[in-house]
Backbone and ligand atoms as CSV (ligand in chain L), in Angstrom:
chain,resi,resn,atom,element,x,y,z
A,1,MET,N,N,1.748,23.869,20.920
A,1,MET,CA,C,2.023,23.297,22.164
A,1,MET,C,C,3.574,22.829,22.180
A,2,SER,N,N,4.275,23.162,23.207
A,2,SER,CA,C,5.695,22.651,23.230
A,2,SER,C,C,5.751,21.270,23.550
A,3,GLU,N,N,6.633,20.512,22.809
A,3,GLU,CA,C,6.947,19.112,23.143
A,3,GLU,C,C,8.349,18.711,22.772
A,4,TYR,N,N,8.823,17.711,23.431
A,4,TYR,CA,C,10.194,17.223,23.195
A,4,TYR,C,C,10.271,16.478,21.892
A,5,LYS,N,N,11.158,16.844,21.021
A,5,LYS,CA,C,11.469,16.139,19.723
A,5,LYS,C,C,12.671,15.472,19.645
A,6,ILE,N,N,12.799,14.331,19.097
A,6,ILE,CA,C,14.145,13.658,18.938
A,6,ILE,C,C,14.898,14.386,17.913
A,7,VAL,N,N,16.182,14.660,18.232
A,7,VAL,CA,C,17.058,15.401,17.335
A,7,VAL,C,C,18.307,14.581,17.005
A,8,ALA,N,N,18.623,13.620,17.887
A,8,ALA,CA,C,19.931,12.946,17.607
A,8,ALA,C,C,19.975,11.746,18.546
A,9,LYS,N,N,20.881,10.856,18.317
A,9,LYS,CA,C,21.274,9.692,19.101
A,9,LYS,C,C,22.392,10.146,19.986
A,10,VAL,N,N,22.363,9.580,21.185
A,10,VAL,CA,C,23.514,9.912,22.158
A,10,VAL,C,C,24.887,9.758,21.384
A,11,GLU,N,N,25.006,8.629,20.679
A,11,GLU,CA,C,26.266,8.294,20.118
A,11,GLU,C,C,26.642,9.177,18.777
A,12,ASP,N,N,25.733,9.999,18.428
A,12,ASP,CA,C,25.953,10.757,17.261
A,12,ASP,C,C,27.133,11.910,17.368
A,13,LEU,N,N,27.242,12.207,18.742
A,13,LEU,CA,C,28.333,13.301,18.981
A,13,LEU,C,C,29.256,12.815,20.059
A,14,LYS,N,N,30.456,13.206,19.979
A,14,LYS,CA,C,31.427,13.050,21.039
A,14,LYS,C,C,31.553,14.321,21.822
A,15,SER,N,N,31.999,14.228,23.014
A,15,SER,CA,C,32.206,15.424,23.891
A,15,SER,C,C,33.057,16.359,23.135
A,16,GLY,N,N,32.598,17.685,23.178
A,16,GLY,CA,C,33.405,18.639,22.564
A,16,GLY,C,C,32.892,18.962,21.079
A,17,GLU,N,N,31.971,18.093,20.574
A,17,GLU,CA,C,31.509,18.247,19.267
A,17,GLU,C,C,30.027,18.952,19.182
A,18,GLY,N,N,29.743,19.472,17.994
A,18,GLY,CA,C,28.460,20.111,17.746
A,18,GLY,C,C,27.915,19.707,16.453
A,19,LYS,N,N,26.556,19.873,16.295
A,19,LYS,CA,C,26.159,19.685,14.853
A,19,LYS,C,C,24.941,20.540,14.735
A,20,SER,N,N,24.526,20.752,13.482
A,20,SER,CA,C,23.308,21.593,13.159
A,20,SER,C,C,22.185,20.550,12.936
A,21,VAL,N,N,21.099,20.889,13.543
A,21,VAL,CA,C,19.870,20.039,13.285
A,21,VAL,C,C,18.653,20.948,13.100
A,22,GLU,N,N,17.635,20.463,12.382
A,22,GLU,CA,C,16.411,21.196,12.110
A,22,GLU,C,C,15.297,20.541,12.643
A,23,VAL,N,N,14.525,21.234,13.516
A,23,VAL,CA,C,13.278,20.631,14.125
A,23,VAL,C,C,12.113,21.669,13.992
A,24,ASN,N,N,11.015,21.143,13.480
A,24,ASN,CA,C,9.838,22.015,13.329
A,24,ASN,C,C,10.205,23.447,12.638
A,25,GLY,N,N,11.016,23.217,11.565
A,25,GLY,CA,C,11.426,24.464,10.816
A,25,GLY,C,C,12.467,25.313,11.649
A,26,GLU,N,N,12.898,24.977,12.811
A,26,GLU,CA,C,13.851,25.767,13.482
A,26,GLU,C,C,15.219,25.201,13.344
A,27,ASN,N,N,16.219,26.048,13.079
A,27,ASN,CA,C,17.604,25.652,13.030
A,27,ASN,C,C,18.230,25.717,14.407
A,28,ILE,N,N,18.749,24.480,14.812
A,28,ILE,CA,C,19.250,24.457,16.178
A,28,ILE,C,C,20.684,23.863,16.091
A,29,ALA,N,N,21.550,24.350,16.984
A,29,ALA,CA,C,22.851,23.836,17.045
A,29,ALA,C,C,22.902,23.022,18.406
A,30,LEU,N,N,23.316,21.767,18.245
A,30,LEU,CA,C,23.384,20.870,19.343
A,30,LEU,C,C,24.805,20.521,19.721
A,31,PHE,N,N,25.093,20.592,21.051
A,31,PHE,CA,C,26.507,20.332,21.501
A,31,PHE,C,C,26.536,19.344,22.585
A,32,LYS,N,N,27.624,18.581,22.721
A,32,LYS,CA,C,27.854,17.693,23.683
A,32,LYS,C,C,29.009,18.097,24.562
A,33,ILE,N,N,28.869,18.234,25.816
A,33,ILE,CA,C,30.009,18.435,26.750
A,33,ILE,C,C,29.982,17.419,27.843
A,34,GLY,N,N,31.031,16.644,27.940
A,34,GLY,CA,C,31.066,15.605,28.734
A,34,GLY,C,C,29.849,14.601,28.359
A,35,GLU,N,N,28.989,14.237,29.293
A,35,GLU,CA,C,27.881,13.388,28.926
A,35,GLU,C,C,26.583,14.210,28.753
A,36,GLU,N,N,26.707,15.567,28.768
A,36,GLU,CA,C,25.570,16.434,28.734
A,36,GLU,C,C,25.407,17.043,27.296
A,37,PHE,N,N,24.133,17.305,26.984
A,37,PHE,CA,C,23.890,18.011,25.724
A,37,PHE,C,C,23.288,19.417,25.912
A,38,PHE,N,N,23.508,20.298,25.081
A,38,PHE,CA,C,23.016,21.589,25.097
A,38,PHE,C,C,22.562,22.123,23.755
A,39,ALA,N,N,21.423,22.802,23.684
A,39,ALA,CA,C,20.999,23.278,22.392
A,39,ALA,C,C,20.692,24.721,22.450
A,40,VAL,N,N,21.163,25.374,21.299
A,40,VAL,CA,C,20.997,26.822,21.185
A,40,VAL,C,C,20.463,27.015,19.769
A,41,GLY,N,N,20.007,28.341,19.453
A,41,GLY,CA,C,19.756,28.713,18.148
A,41,GLY,C,C,20.964,28.562,17.170
A,42,ASN,N,N,20.769,28.026,16.016
A,42,ASN,CA,C,22.005,27.800,15.169
A,42,ASN,C,C,22.436,29.001,14.335
A,43,THR,N,N,21.598,30.025,14.362
A,43,THR,CA,C,21.864,31.137,13.437
A,43,THR,C,C,22.614,32.343,14.205
A,44,CYS,N,N,23.805,32.485,13.927
A,44,CYS,CA,C,24.542,33.531,14.586
A,44,CYS,C,C,23.966,34.865,14.366
A,45,PRO,N,N,23.802,35.574,15.501
A,45,PRO,CA,C,23.078,37.038,15.323
A,45,PRO,C,C,23.945,38.012,14.551
A,46,HIS,N,N,25.171,37.692,14.235
A,46,HIS,CA,C,26.020,38.661,13.516
A,46,HIS,C,C,25.565,38.617,12.001
A,47,ARG,N,N,25.886,37.586,11.342
A,47,ARG,CA,C,25.404,37.504,9.957
A,47,ARG,C,C,24.815,36.100,9.527
A,48,GLY,N,N,24.504,35.292,10.526
A,48,GLY,CA,C,23.715,34.078,10.207
A,48,GLY,C,C,24.655,32.887,10.060
A,49,GLY,N,N,25.924,33.002,10.585
A,49,GLY,CA,C,26.665,31.794,10.628
A,49,GLY,C,C,26.101,30.657,11.311
A,50,PRO,N,N,26.457,29.361,10.908
A,50,PRO,CA,C,25.850,28.152,11.567
A,50,PRO,C,C,26.770,27.768,12.746
A,51,LEU,N,N,26.215,28.123,13.993
A,51,LEU,CA,C,26.862,27.848,15.205
A,51,LEU,C,C,27.255,26.421,15.435
A,52,GLY,N,N,26.441,25.540,14.917
A,52,GLY,CA,C,26.633,24.041,15.074
A,52,GLY,C,C,27.815,23.612,14.326
A,53,GLU,N,N,28.360,24.387,13.491
A,53,GLU,CA,C,29.572,24.058,12.771
A,53,GLU,C,C,30.818,24.708,13.404
A,54,GLY,N,N,30.519,25.482,14.476
A,54,GLY,CA,C,31.630,26.342,15.009
A,54,GLY,C,C,32.593,25.459,15.927
A,55,TYR,N,N,33.557,26.116,16.413
A,55,TYR,CA,C,34.567,25.524,17.320
A,55,TYR,C,C,34.157,25.665,18.762
A,56,LEU,N,N,34.071,24.478,19.439
A,56,LEU,CA,C,33.701,24.466,20.882
A,56,LEU,C,C,34.814,24.287,21.799
A,57,ASN,N,N,35.021,25.246,22.700
A,57,ASN,CA,C,36.065,25.192,23.709
A,57,ASN,C,C,35.571,25.265,25.008
A,58,SER,N,N,35.527,24.151,25.816
A,58,SER,CA,C,34.828,24.065,26.984
A,58,SER,C,C,33.329,24.349,26.727
A,59,ASP,N,N,32.715,25.373,27.358
A,59,ASP,CA,C,31.274,25.625,27.061
A,59,ASP,C,C,30.970,26.833,26.151
A,60,VAL,N,N,32.102,27.219,25.321
A,60,VAL,CA,C,31.884,28.387,24.515
A,60,VAL,C,C,32.120,27.980,23.090
A,61,VAL,N,N,31.116,28.431,22.309
A,61,VAL,CA,C,31.324,28.029,20.825
A,61,VAL,C,C,31.647,29.355,20.082
A,62,SER,N,N,32.665,29.242,19.142
A,62,SER,CA,C,33.093,30.354,18.369
A,62,SER,C,C,32.385,30.177,16.863
A,63,CYS,N,N,31.706,31.170,16.454
A,63,CYS,CA,C,31.121,31.137,15.251
A,63,CYS,C,C,32.151,30.834,14.086
A,64,PRO,N,N,31.802,29.881,13.122
A,64,PRO,CA,C,32.759,29.629,12.164
A,64,PRO,C,C,33.082,30.723,11.075
A,65,TRP,N,N,32.147,31.733,11.085
A,65,TRP,CA,C,32.349,32.723,10.111
A,65,TRP,C,C,33.260,33.934,10.483
A,66,HIS,N,N,32.887,34.525,11.649
A,66,HIS,CA,C,33.849,35.671,12.053
A,66,HIS,C,C,34.121,35.621,13.516
A,67,GLY,N,N,33.890,34.470,14.194
A,67,GLY,CA,C,34.333,34.234,15.529
A,67,GLY,C,C,33.719,34.789,16.680
A,68,TRP,N,N,32.390,35.325,16.568
A,68,TRP,CA,C,31.747,35.720,17.776
A,68,TRP,C,C,31.490,34.538,18.695
A,69,GLN,N,N,31.535,34.747,19.951
A,69,GLN,CA,C,31.516,33.635,20.862
A,69,GLN,C,C,30.303,33.705,21.852
A,70,PHE,N,N,29.776,32.512,22.093
A,70,PHE,CA,C,28.677,32.312,22.986
A,70,PHE,C,C,28.725,31.214,23.861
A,71,ASN,N,N,28.259,31.389,25.119
A,71,ASN,CA,C,28.105,30.249,26.068
A,71,ASN,C,C,26.940,29.311,25.627
A,72,VAL,N,N,27.267,28.035,25.366
A,72,VAL,CA,C,26.159,27.276,24.834
A,72,VAL,C,C,25.251,26.691,25.970
A,73,LYS,N,N,25.662,26.988,27.271
A,73,LYS,CA,C,24.784,26.562,28.368
A,73,LYS,C,C,23.756,27.664,28.691
A,74,THR,N,N,24.072,28.910,28.626
A,74,THR,CA,C,23.334,30.017,28.904
A,74,THR,C,C,22.847,30.848,27.714
A,75,GLY,N,N,23.439,30.852,26.595
A,75,GLY,CA,C,23.229,31.588,25.439
A,75,GLY,C,C,23.733,33.068,25.460
A,76,GLU,N,N,24.445,33.300,26.585
A,76,GLU,CA,C,25.139,34.643,26.786
A,76,GLU,C,C,26.330,34.835,25.771
A,77,ALA,N,N,26.381,36.067,25.261
A,77,ALA,CA,C,27.556,36.391,24.443
A,77,ALA,C,C,28.736,36.448,25.184
A,78,VAL,N,N,29.790,35.943,24.785
A,78,VAL,CA,C,31.220,36.095,25.413
A,78,VAL,C,C,31.935,37.164,24.641
A,79,SER,N,N,31.754,37.162,23.281
A,79,SER,CA,C,32.172,38.374,22.540
A,79,SER,C,C,31.034,38.617,21.571
A,80,GLY,N,N,30.699,39.861,21.230
A,80,GLY,CA,C,29.540,40.224,20.417
A,80,GLY,C,C,28.469,40.673,21.355
A,81,PRO,N,N,27.533,41.471,20.784
A,81,PRO,CA,C,26.556,42.158,21.549
A,81,PRO,C,C,25.252,41.293,21.835
A,82,ALA,N,N,25.036,40.224,21.128
A,82,ALA,CA,C,23.644,39.596,21.191
A,82,ALA,C,C,23.676,38.305,21.872
A,83,LYS,N,N,22.607,38.051,22.557
A,83,LYS,CA,C,22.429,36.731,23.137
A,83,LYS,C,C,21.800,35.748,22.231
A,84,ILE,N,N,21.956,34.437,22.366
A,84,ILE,CA,C,21.239,33.564,21.521
A,84,ILE,C,C,20.284,32.715,22.385
A,85,LYS,N,N,19.287,32.091,21.715
A,85,LYS,CA,C,18.295,31.408,22.422
A,85,LYS,C,C,18.828,30.086,22.853
A,86,THR,N,N,18.244,29.541,23.914
A,86,THR,CA,C,18.646,28.182,24.472
A,86,THR,C,C,17.361,27.365,24.454
A,87,TYR,N,N,17.565,26.091,24.341
A,87,TYR,CA,C,16.395,25.128,24.407
A,87,TYR,C,C,16.672,24.000,25.520
A,88,PRO,N,N,15.624,23.647,26.210
A,88,PRO,CA,C,15.870,22.525,27.144
A,88,PRO,C,C,16.118,21.296,26.346
A,89,VAL,N,N,17.003,20.468,26.923
A,89,VAL,CA,C,17.310,19.209,26.364
A,89,VAL,C,C,17.212,18.088,27.349
A,90,LYS,N,N,16.810,16.953,26.920
A,90,LYS,CA,C,16.762,15.715,27.860
A,90,LYS,C,C,17.207,14.503,27.101
A,91,VAL,N,N,17.751,13.599,27.745
A,91,VAL,CA,C,18.211,12.367,27.207
A,91,VAL,C,C,17.295,11.191,27.663
A,92,GLU,N,N,16.738,10.500,26.803
A,92,GLU,CA,C,15.904,9.284,27.265
A,92,GLU,C,C,16.467,8.080,26.504
A,93,GLY,N,N,17.010,7.105,27.255
A,93,GLY,CA,C,17.584,6.058,26.587
A,93,GLY,C,C,18.765,6.535,25.716
A,94,ASP,N,N,18.793,6.222,24.422
A,94,ASP,CA,C,19.902,6.699,23.532
A,94,ASP,C,C,19.436,7.760,22.619
A,95,GLU,N,N,18.304,8.482,23.035
A,95,GLU,CA,C,17.733,9.505,22.213
A,95,GLU,C,C,17.949,10.924,22.964
A,96,VAL,N,N,18.369,11.936,22.120
A,96,VAL,CA,C,18.511,13.306,22.608
A,96,VAL,C,C,17.280,14.061,22.074
A,97,LYS,N,N,16.653,14.713,23.025
A,97,LYS,CA,C,15.371,15.379,22.687
A,97,LYS,C,C,15.508,16.871,23.048
A,98,ILE,N,N,14.837,17.714,22.253
A,98,ILE,CA,C,14.769,19.164,22.584
A,98,ILE,C,C,13.364,19.616,22.712
A,99,LEU,N,N,13.093,20.491,23.745
A,99,LEU,CA,C,11.763,21.051,23.909
A,99,LEU,C,C,11.614,22.224,22.802
A,100,ILE,N,N,10.459,22.024,22.104
A,100,ILE,CA,C,10.318,23.029,21.003
A,100,ILE,C,C,8.804,23.215,20.673
A,101,GLY,N,N,8.517,24.280,20.105
A,101,GLY,CA,C,7.154,24.390,19.613
A,101,GLY,C,C,6.393,25.680,20.039
L,1,FES,S1,S,28.148,35.373,11.201
L,1,FES,FE1,FE,28.862,34.665,13.204
L,1,FES,S2,S,30.491,35.992,13.726
L,1,FES,FE2,FE,29.820,36.674,11.789
């Protein structure tokens, strides 16, 4: 059954930053844009680079390994052929939660 799991505190990230988190055995990249959070699969579909360690420019993350780019709001590829998974995110108090399971 899917449920929201706590993955970070609101203050853990500044706007424009990302981080890699693991929840229920899934690797997820969490990004903060303005006051909003977005979560996508952390494993780049090219060769497995950690997207949470990538460079975020507006709503596009560049993979730190070879530079494939993805929109972190939609999961759509900006460069590269493959889409990445997105996860619903909500903020409750100072906790950031991702729907997973
Ligand atoms: S592993 Fe991400 S671009 Fe190559």
